[in-house]
C-alpha distance (Angstrom), angle and dihedral (degrees) to the residues before:
residue distance angle dihedral
M1 . . .
T2 3.82 . .
Q3 3.78 125.8 .
S4 3.81 117.1 -101.9
T5 3.81 90.0 -149.1
P6 3.80 117.8 42.6
L7 3.79 116.1 -114.2
S8 3.78 121.0 -118.3
F9 3.79 123.2 -98.2
A10 3.81 87.0 -119.5
R11 3.80 89.9 64.0
F12 3.81 91.4 57.4
L13 3.81 92.4 44.2
N14 3.79 88.5 57.0
I15 3.81 91.5 61.0
R16 3.80 103.1 112.8
A17 3.80 134.9 -138.4
A18 3.82 135.1 -150.4
C19 3.79 121.6 -164.8
N20 3.82 147.5 134.3
V21 3.78 100.9 65.1
S22 3.83 133.0 -161.0
F23 3.82 129.5 -178.1
H24 3.80 120.1 -130.3
P25 3.83 110.2 -123.5
A26 3.80 89.8 -115.5
G27 3.81 87.9 61.2
D28 3.80 93.1 -135.2
R29 3.83 98.3 105.9
V30 3.78 143.9 17.0
A31 3.78 132.0 -140.1
F32 3.79 120.1 -138.2
I33 3.80 141.1 164.0
T34 3.78 120.9 -107.5
D35 3.79 135.5 168.2
M36 3.81 90.9 -142.5
T37 3.82 91.3 129.4
G38 3.80 93.3 45.5
V39 3.82 93.1 -99.2
P40 3.83 119.3 68.2
Q41 3.81 110.6 -100.7
A42 3.81 137.8 165.3
W43 3.78 118.1 -95.7
A44 3.81 134.4 170.4
I45 3.79 131.4 -146.1
S46 3.79 132.7 -170.0
T47 3.79 116.7 -109.6
E48 3.81 84.0 -125.5
G49 3.80 88.3 65.2
G50 3.77 126.5 -126.6
W51 3.78 131.4 121.9
P52 3.84 116.2 -21.7
E53 3.78 125.4 -122.5
Q54 3.79 120.8 -127.7
L55 3.81 112.8 -124.9
T56 3.81 104.3 179.6
F57 3.79 126.9 41.6
E58 3.78 104.4 -170.4
S59 3.79 131.2 144.8
E60 3.82 90.1 -138.0
R61 3.78 127.5 64.0
V62 3.79 119.3 -85.7
N63 3.79 108.7 -140.7
F64 3.80 101.6 -163.9
A65 3.80 142.5 -12.5
K66 3.81 125.5 -154.6
Y67 3.78 130.9 -177.8
G68 3.77 120.9 -136.2
G69 3.78 127.9 -147.8
D70 3.81 92.0 -92.4
G71 3.82 95.3 53.2
R72 3.77 97.7 -103.5
L73 3.78 119.3 128.3
I74 3.80 130.7 -135.1
F75 3.76 117.9 -157.8
G76 3.80 134.8 178.2
M77 3.81 127.3 -136.7
D78 3.78 136.8 170.5
S79 3.82 131.0 -169.0
G80 3.77 125.4 -106.5
G81 3.79 92.5 -19.6
N82 3.83 93.2 -62.6
E83 3.85 91.2 131.9
L84 3.81 91.4 -135.0
Q85 3.77 87.0 135.3
Q86 3.79 120.3 -166.6
L87 3.81 123.5 -162.1
Y88 3.80 120.4 -127.1
L89 3.80 132.5 -166.8
L90 3.80 114.6 -141.5
S91 3.79 114.7 -156.8
A92 3.80 118.2 -116.4
D93 3.82 91.3 -107.8
G94 3.82 91.4 47.8
S95 3.79 93.7 -124.2
H96 3.79 99.3 123.5
A97 3.79 142.4 10.7
R98 3.81 125.1 -146.0
D99 3.80 123.3 -151.9
L100 3.79 103.0 -125.4
T101 3.80 99.5 -176.8
N102 3.82 103.1 33.7
R103 3.79 95.7 -173.5
P104 3.81 106.8 117.9
D105 3.81 90.2 177.4
A106 3.83 93.0 61.9
M107 3.81 139.2 60.5
H108 3.80 122.8 -119.1
Y109 3.80 123.2 -164.4
W110 3.77 127.6 -164.1
G111 3.80 118.4 -103.3
S112 3.81 115.2 163.9
W113 3.81 147.0 -62.5
S114 3.76 121.9 -112.3
R115 3.78 112.6 -116.5
D116 3.83 92.5 -107.3
G117 3.80 92.1 50.8
R118 3.80 94.1 -122.2
T119 3.79 100.5 105.6
L120 3.78 133.5 52.2
A121 3.79 124.0 -161.1
F122 3.79 115.4 -156.5
A123 3.80 142.4 155.7
S124 3.78 126.6 -124.4
N125 3.78 143.0 167.2
R126 3.81 91.0 -141.3
R127 3.83 91.8 117.9
D128 3.81 93.9 51.6
P129 3.82 124.9 -3.6
R130 3.82 90.5 -136.1
Y131 3.80 96.1 60.6
F132 3.80 140.5 46.1
N133 3.79 117.0 -140.9
A134 3.82 133.2 178.9
Y135 3.81 125.4 -98.5
L136 3.79 139.1 178.4
C137 3.79 123.0 -145.2
D138 3.81 122.4 -159.0
L139 3.79 101.0 -141.6
E140 3.80 93.2 -157.7
T141 3.80 98.3 53.0
G142 3.80 99.5 22.0
D143 3.82 90.6 -128.6
I144 3.82 114.3 152.8
R145 3.79 120.8 -155.2
L146 3.80 128.5 -168.9
V147 3.81 104.0 -133.2
Y148 3.79 101.8 171.9
Q149 3.79 125.8 29.1
A150 3.79 126.5 -175.9
D151 3.77 138.0 142.1
A152 3.78 89.4 -111.5
T153 3.79 141.6 77.9
V154 3.80 105.8 -84.4
Y155 3.80 122.2 167.2
A156 3.79 127.1 -161.1
G157 3.80 115.1 -113.9
P158 3.81 132.4 -178.1
L159 3.79 123.4 -31.7
S160 3.81 113.4 -130.1
P161 3.82 117.5 -106.0
D162 3.83 91.6 -104.3
G163 3.82 92.6 45.8
R164 3.82 93.3 -121.1
W165 3.81 99.2 110.0
L166 3.78 135.9 45.8
V167 3.80 122.5 -162.4
L168 3.80 112.7 -137.4
I169 3.80 125.9 -160.3
R170 3.80 111.9 -148.1
V171 3.80 113.3 -163.9
N172 3.79 110.5 -147.7
R173 3.79 101.4 171.4
S174 3.76 138.7 -27.1
L175 3.83 108.0 -44.4
D176 3.80 90.4 -5.3
D177 3.77 122.1 103.2
D178 3.79 145.2 138.4
L179 3.77 138.2 -139.0
L180 3.79 121.5 -125.3
L181 3.79 126.8 -169.7
L182 3.80 113.8 -140.3
D183 3.81 120.6 -158.1
L184 3.81 100.7 -146.6
A185 3.79 92.7 -158.9
S186 3.81 97.9 53.2
G187 3.81 99.7 22.9
E188 3.81 89.9 -129.9
A189 3.82 116.3 143.9
T190 3.80 122.3 -154.9
H191 3.80 123.1 -158.6
L192 3.81 106.9 -124.9
T193 3.79 102.3 179.6
P194 3.82 115.1 43.3
H195 3.80 108.6 172.5
I196 3.78 143.8 159.8
G197 3.79 118.3 -115.6
K198 3.79 124.0 -2.8
A199 3.81 123.0 -29.3
S200 3.78 135.2 162.4
Y201 3.80 127.8 -147.3
E202 3.79 116.0 -161.2
G203 3.78 138.4 179.8
A204 3.81 99.7 8.3
Q205 3.83 111.7 -165.0
W206 3.80 127.5 -177.0
S207 3.79 118.6 -124.7
A208 3.78 114.5 -120.0
D209 3.82 92.0 -102.9
G210 3.81 93.5 48.0
Q211 3.81 91.8 -122.6
S212 3.81 99.6 108.5
L213 3.77 144.0 31.8
Y214 3.79 125.0 -137.7
L215 3.80 114.6 -151.9
A216 3.79 146.4 144.6
T217 3.80 116.6 -111.1
D218 3.78 140.3 166.3
Q219 3.79 92.5 -156.3
D220 3.82 105.9 147.2
R221 3.82 88.9 -6.3
D222 3.78 138.4 90.7
T223 3.82 93.5 -134.1
A224 3.78 130.4 35.6
A225 3.81 115.0 -94.7
L226 3.79 129.6 -164.1
M227 3.79 107.6 -106.7
R228 3.79 140.9 175.4
L229 3.80 117.8 -143.1
D230 3.79 117.8 -158.6
V231 3.79 102.3 -141.4
A232 3.80 97.3 -154.0
T233 3.81 98.6 46.1
R234 3.85 98.6 26.7
S235 3.79 88.1 -132.9
W236 3.81 119.7 152.7
H237 3.81 126.1 -139.8
V238 3.81 123.1 -168.6
L239 3.81 111.9 -135.4
D240 3.81 100.7 171.1
A241 3.80 128.8 -2.1
P242 3.81 113.0 176.8
D243 3.80 122.6 168.5
W244 3.82 89.8 -102.1
D245 3.81 132.9 64.4
I246 3.79 120.2 -81.6
E247 3.80 115.0 -141.7
G248 3.82 143.6 158.8
L249 3.84 104.1 47.4
A250 3.80 121.8 -166.2
L251 3.83 123.9 174.4
A252 3.80 117.9 -154.7
P253 3.82 115.4 -115.0
D254 3.82 90.8 -113.2
G255 3.80 88.3 57.3
R256 3.78 95.1 -126.0
Q257 3.80 107.5 99.7
L258 3.79 126.2 49.4
A259 3.80 118.5 -162.6
Y260 3.79 122.0 -161.2
T261 3.77 141.3 150.3
V262 3.80 132.7 -122.8
N263 3.80 116.6 -143.3
V264 3.80 101.2 -135.3
D265 3.81 108.1 -176.2
G266 3.80 88.1 -38.1
W267 3.82 96.3 -47.5
S268 3.82 119.7 107.0
E269 3.78 122.6 -121.2
L270 3.81 111.2 -164.5
R271 3.78 115.0 -142.3
V272 3.80 133.0 178.1
L273 3.80 124.0 -161.4
D274 3.79 127.6 -163.1
V275 3.80 98.5 -137.7
I276 3.81 92.5 -163.4
T277 3.80 96.4 57.0
G278 3.80 97.0 23.1
Q279 3.81 89.3 -130.2
R280 3.79 126.9 131.7
V281 3.80 115.3 -111.7
D282 3.79 118.6 -136.9
V283 3.80 113.2 -105.3
P284 3.81 109.5 -146.6
D285 3.78 122.6 -115.1
G286 3.76 119.1 -110.4
L287 3.78 102.3 72.3
P288 3.83 106.2 113.4
Q289 3.77 122.6 -125.2
G290 3.77 109.2 -92.8
V291 3.76 146.8 104.6
I292 3.81 120.5 -59.3
S293 3.77 104.4 -155.2
V294 3.79 147.6 113.6
L295 3.79 110.2 -99.8
P296 3.83 126.7 -143.3
I297 3.80 88.5 -92.5
C298 3.83 82.1 86.3
R299 3.81 105.1 59.2
D300 3.85 104.6 -178.4
P301 3.83 103.8 96.5
R302 3.82 92.5 -154.0
A303 3.81 98.1 46.8
G304 3.78 102.6 57.5
S305 3.79 113.8 126.9
A306 3.79 119.1 -179.2
L307 3.83 93.5 157.7
T308 3.78 127.6 40.7
W309 3.80 133.2 163.1
S310 3.76 128.1 -130.3
P311 3.83 114.6 -114.0
D312 3.82 90.2 -107.1
S313 3.84 90.1 56.2
R314 3.79 92.3 -126.5
S315 3.80 103.9 102.7
L316 3.79 138.7 44.3
A317 3.77 127.0 -147.0
V318 3.81 108.0 -147.8
C319 3.82 131.4 -170.4
L320 3.81 107.1 -143.3
S321 3.79 137.5 171.0
S322 3.80 140.0 160.4
G323 3.77 138.1 178.7
T324 3.80 90.3 -77.4
R325 3.81 98.4 34.2
P326 3.81 125.3 63.0
P327 3.81 114.3 -138.9
D328 3.79 112.8 -72.1
V329 3.80 140.9 160.8
W330 3.79 117.7 -104.3
L331 3.80 128.7 -172.8
V332 3.79 117.5 -140.5
E333 3.80 121.9 -169.1
I334 3.78 110.4 -138.8
G335 3.78 102.0 161.9
S336 3.79 128.2 -165.3
G337 3.78 113.6 -87.2
A338 3.78 108.3 -47.2
E339 3.81 94.3 -21.1
A340 3.79 119.3 117.7
G341 3.77 114.6 -113.2
S342 3.77 129.4 -126.8
L343 3.80 96.5 -98.8
G344 3.77 95.2 65.2
R345 3.79 90.5 72.7
V346 3.83 96.2 48.7
G347 3.80 104.3 41.9
S348 3.77 112.6 92.5
G349 3.79 89.5 -129.8
G350 3.78 98.4 26.5
E351 3.80 90.6 -97.7
R352 3.78 116.3 -177.5
A353 3.82 94.0 -156.2
R354 3.76 116.7 40.8
Q355 3.80 135.8 169.4
L356 3.79 109.3 -120.6
T357 3.81 104.3 -179.7
H358 3.78 123.3 40.3
S359 3.79 111.5 -156.1
S360 3.78 112.0 -154.5
L361 3.79 119.0 -104.9
A362 3.82 87.3 -154.8
G363 3.78 91.2 -128.5
V364 3.80 94.1 -55.5
P365 3.82 107.1 142.3
A366 3.78 113.0 -118.5
S367 3.81 87.3 -129.0
E368 3.81 88.6 68.3
L369 3.82 92.0 62.5
V370 3.80 122.3 82.7
E371 3.77 137.9 -168.0
P372 3.79 115.8 -128.0
Q373 3.78 126.1 -117.1
V374 3.80 116.1 -125.7
I375 3.81 107.3 -129.0
R376 3.79 136.6 168.4
Y377 3.75 128.4 -146.4
P378 3.82 131.6 -170.5
A379 3.81 119.7 -103.7
F380 3.81 128.7 -151.2
D381 3.82 91.3 -85.0
G382 3.80 96.1 44.6
R383 3.80 93.9 -100.9
Q384 3.80 114.7 141.4
I385 3.81 111.9 -121.1
P386 3.84 116.3 -154.3
A387 3.79 118.9 -136.3
L388 3.80 142.7 164.6
Y389 3.79 115.9 -120.4
Y390 3.80 119.4 -160.1
A391 3.80 114.1 -166.4
P392 3.82 117.3 -154.5
S393 3.78 116.1 -87.8
R394 3.81 89.4 -133.7
E395 3.79 128.1 48.7
V396 3.79 115.4 -95.4
A397 3.77 121.0 -158.1
G398 3.78 112.4 -127.1
P399 3.81 127.2 -14.2
R400 3.80 114.9 -6.7
P401 3.78 132.4 -123.0
V402 3.81 109.2 -119.6
V403 3.79 137.3 -158.4
V404 3.81 114.5 -152.7
Y405 3.81 101.7 -150.4
V406 3.82 113.2 -159.1
H407 3.81 120.9 -161.7
G408 3.80 124.9 -134.7
G409 3.77 130.7 -128.9
P410 2.95 98.7 77.3
E411 3.81 78.9 -128.8
G412 3.78 91.9 50.1
Q413 3.78 133.7 116.6
S414 3.78 132.4 -144.9
R415 3.78 103.6 -128.8
P416 3.81 130.9 -177.4
N417 3.80 94.1 -101.8
F418 3.79 124.9 124.3
L419 3.81 119.3 -75.2
N420 3.81 117.9 176.2
V421 3.79 91.9 -151.8
I422 3.79 95.4 54.1
A423 3.80 90.8 44.4
Y424 3.80 89.9 55.9
F425 3.80 94.8 47.9
V426 3.79 91.4 50.6
H427 3.81 90.4 48.1
R428 3.82 89.3 52.7
G429 3.79 91.2 56.2
Y430 3.78 100.4 -97.5
A431 3.77 121.8 129.7
V432 3.80 113.6 -135.7
L433 3.79 125.8 -149.7
A434 3.82 115.2 -167.4
P435 3.83 106.1 -170.8
N436 3.78 124.9 -162.1
V437 3.77 95.4 -147.1
R438 3.80 120.8 -166.0
G439 3.77 108.4 -67.1
S440 3.81 93.3 46.6
T441 3.77 120.2 125.9
G442 3.79 123.5 -123.6
Y443 3.80 97.8 61.5
G444 3.78 103.0 72.5
R445 3.77 137.5 -74.2
V446 3.81 94.9 -83.5
F447 3.81 91.9 56.1
T448 3.81 91.7 46.2
H449 3.80 93.2 57.2
L450 3.81 96.7 46.2
D451 3.83 91.3 99.1
D452 3.81 100.1 46.0
V453 3.83 118.2 138.4
D454 3.84 109.0 -49.3
K455 3.83 91.2 23.4
R456 3.81 92.5 60.4
M457 3.78 96.8 110.0
D458 3.81 92.5 52.1
S459 3.80 87.0 74.7
V460 3.82 89.9 52.6
A461 3.81 88.6 52.3
D462 3.81 86.3 57.5
L463 3.82 87.3 65.4
K464 3.79 90.1 55.8
A465 3.80 88.4 52.3
A466 3.81 89.1 50.0
V467 3.81 90.2 57.6
E468 3.79 90.2 49.5
W469 3.81 90.1 53.7
L470 3.81 91.1 47.3
A471 3.79 91.8 52.5
T472 3.81 94.6 48.6
Q473 3.81 104.3 32.2
G474 3.79 109.0 6.2
G475 3.80 98.6 67.1
A476 3.82 91.2 -119.9
D477 3.76 128.7 159.4
P478 3.83 99.7 -128.0
K479 3.80 90.4 -148.5
R480 3.82 92.9 56.2
I481 3.80 106.4 53.5
A482 3.82 120.9 124.6
V483 3.80 129.1 -171.4
M484 3.81 121.9 -143.1
G485 3.79 135.1 175.4
G486 3.79 145.7 146.7
S487 3.81 131.2 -132.9
Y488 3.82 105.8 -18.9
G489 3.80 84.8 3.4
G490 3.80 85.3 58.2
F491 3.80 89.2 57.3
M492 3.80 89.1 48.5
T493 3.81 89.0 52.3
L494 3.80 92.1 50.9
A495 3.80 91.5 44.1
A496 3.80 91.4 49.4
V497 3.81 94.5 52.8
T498 3.83 91.8 46.8
E499 3.82 99.5 41.3
Y500 3.82 97.1 39.5
P501 3.81 104.7 20.4
D502 3.81 96.0 160.6
L503 3.81 93.1 62.6
W504 3.79 100.3 63.2
A505 3.79 134.2 73.6
A506 3.83 92.7 -174.3
G507 3.81 142.3 -3.0
V508 3.81 131.1 -144.1
D509 3.82 116.3 -163.8
L510 3.80 120.3 -174.4
V511 3.84 117.3 -174.5
G512 3.79 90.6 -29.2
I513 3.80 132.9 167.3
G514 3.80 112.8 -109.9
N515 3.79 99.6 168.5
F516 3.81 121.0 28.8
V517 3.80 92.5 -161.7
T518 3.80 96.2 55.7
F519 3.80 90.4 38.0
L520 3.81 92.5 57.6
E521 3.79 91.1 42.9
R522 3.81 93.5 52.4
T523 3.80 107.5 29.4
G524 3.80 118.6 106.2
A525 3.81 110.7 -61.9
Y526 3.80 91.9 -123.7
R527 3.83 91.3 54.9
R528 3.79 102.1 50.5
S529 3.81 100.2 82.3
H530 3.80 90.8 41.2
R531 3.81 92.2 52.6
E532 3.80 94.7 42.4
S533 3.80 91.0 63.7
E534 3.80 87.4 60.7
Y535 3.81 103.1 34.0
G536 3.81 102.9 27.3
S537 3.78 136.7 -95.5
L538 3.79 124.9 -76.9
E539 3.79 88.3 -138.3
R540 3.82 98.4 47.1
D541 3.80 105.1 22.7
R542 3.80 106.1 31.7
A543 3.82 94.2 122.1
L544 3.82 90.6 52.3
L545 3.80 92.2 47.0
E546 3.78 91.1 51.5
R547 3.80 92.3 46.5
I548 3.80 95.0 53.8
S549 3.82 97.5 39.9
P550 3.83 112.0 111.8
I551 3.83 92.0 -142.9
H552 3.79 88.9 75.9
K553 3.81 92.9 53.2
V554 3.78 102.1 46.3
D555 3.79 91.3 122.4
R556 3.82 88.8 67.4
I557 3.81 94.0 61.2
T558 3.79 115.0 108.4
A559 3.82 99.3 161.5
P560 3.82 119.6 92.8
M561 3.80 110.1 -111.8
I562 3.80 138.9 -148.0
V563 3.79 116.1 -166.0
I564 3.83 127.6 -169.4
H565 3.82 131.3 -175.3
G566 3.81 142.9 162.3
A567 3.79 116.8 -125.2
N568 3.82 93.6 -136.9
D569 3.80 97.8 53.1
P570 3.84 108.9 141.5
R571 3.80 94.9 -179.4
V572 3.79 102.6 50.7
P573 3.81 104.0 16.1
I574 3.79 114.9 -137.2
F575 3.82 89.6 -114.8
E576 3.81 85.9 80.1
T577 3.78 91.3 64.1
E578 3.77 97.7 37.1
Q579 3.79 94.6 54.6
M580 3.80 89.6 49.0
V581 3.82 92.8 48.7
A582 3.80 91.6 46.5
S583 3.79 91.0 51.7
L584 3.80 92.2 49.0
K585 3.79 92.9 48.0
A586 3.80 91.1 48.4
R587 3.81 86.8 60.6
N588 3.83 92.4 45.6
H589 3.80 88.5 -117.9
P590 3.83 115.5 160.6
V591 3.81 106.2 -100.5
E592 3.79 133.5 154.1
Y593 3.80 118.4 -157.5
L594 3.80 129.8 -165.2
R595 3.81 120.2 -174.6
F596 3.83 121.3 -172.0
E597 3.79 116.8 -158.5
D598 3.83 95.7 -161.8
E599 3.81 99.3 46.6
G600 3.79 135.2 81.2
H601 3.79 131.5 -173.1
G602 3.78 97.1 -2.9
I603 3.79 136.0 -7.9
V604 3.81 111.1 -75.9
K605 3.80 108.9 157.9
L606 3.78 115.9 84.0
A607 3.80 93.2 -136.2
N608 3.80 89.4 58.9
K609 3.80 94.0 42.1
L610 3.80 88.1 55.6
V611 3.81 87.8 59.9
A612 3.81 100.9 38.0
Y613 3.78 103.8 43.7
P614 3.81 100.0 42.4
A615 3.81 85.4 52.0
I616 3.81 88.1 54.6
G617 3.80 90.4 47.4
D618 3.81 92.8 51.0
F619 3.80 90.1 45.7
L620 3.80 93.2 53.4
D621 3.80 93.0 43.3
R622 3.79 88.3 54.4
Y623 3.79 96.8 50.4
L624 3.81 101.6 31.2
S625 3.79 97.7 45.8
A626 3.78 115.1 119.5
């Protein structure tokens, strides 16, 4: 039953999320991150269910929380969205937290615990802000030791079961990296993954005997396959190679079962492999269709955990959402062989898949939420572009107003998970089209690199093709179509309204790039080389970067604009927005601008969301009304 009076944007913004899960070593509870208080914090809940217990009580967002083998918890937190994350150790009784890294001028990314819980591996740019190197921290003494130094971006991966080896992830270029094996005794690093061309290596997990690594890689493939790498011989073994990307690996503590997901047109298919027999293990029914992932609520790119095993290797904790379900933690009984798993004894009906957290819908009726339809539309070159189409939850007379919602990244993917903003637009009677333009991940390596450097504007042309599909097949009113995006999606918004000004009734830019030259000059030092491989080099491609930058085409814009940015953004510095706003105002073009002093790359705090997004809603209602 639909509402006779539309609900406020604030109601949808108060819908909560729970993600990034970690099992306590006792197996009786899991930690997770939720924005229940309005700012993401760490909480824990019993595997029996019930009301969760808050673990951290900070004024700033907590990005992740992970239990160690001794029951203590490490969590990461930055300040005001500046992403200068510090790592903290929370005592087993939760009474106090100790700052392990104590370098507020540097970033610290999660790596791994040692098996005994005494040592933490992490990566930081504390030696030089341009580079990430690997460190070990003795959690008893607090001593920090640089174990791998290079003028490169190198992240810390998993420590081997015996604590002798540390896997390192060296990032060469965008979506191109290598694995190194560091002998912690000698300091010698061995290159494990020499390859030709670009290749990514994700989710490396040590086998129980420390002889192999399980990982997902697209080396010599278009999509990422599940592989086993024999460390001694460097031989590769294919374990599963579907036509879609494999992601999100988690090896059971007993080393026998490997859980992972397959990204099938954006949806997640959960699979479990018995690595001893090589046979797939049945995953029980009961887990809804959705997306198993770590959402942007959890900012540390190395700490995301959407799958984690119970200590007895019989159950999986899974973070799942869909268009009609906000992100929540589910428990799935897998078992070992024919043995019954731990969930059978706790579910009221012996369920083998059970929702553990229950994020509030803030009084929004479930009937107001919709699942998207996966569609494809033809681009200028005949290529089929995948997209998610959300039809309004209430009937709309005549052609519909539409918001074209462009993801960031640029190597991102619009997936059918829950987004408060889209849910509100659909409730208000807008249709929403979320295109995965060329350059998006999830559709193979070839597709992902179709927008590199001089092909950048081909992806913008895909937005023009999206409007053409909306006008012919999507029931859209061609005079009431808005474009909206954040980060790289903000650039796409600005590019769309400058390249194809006649198509848009309004534009919404959140933390977007307006000028590629000033962006590359001012973005975080550690990010410049990584981004140049995707966007182009200031030295080699400056003329191209200037030509495609929206700042030089502001006079073409006809659509009213609203622009939002956080003052502490280290990725897309706020100068990008302020030069664009200044240029628009100099031309007396209608533009609204919201600046948040305590936010960074995106709006995280509920108090700020309750200012920013209702302003967007009012703006779109004003310019998309019939």
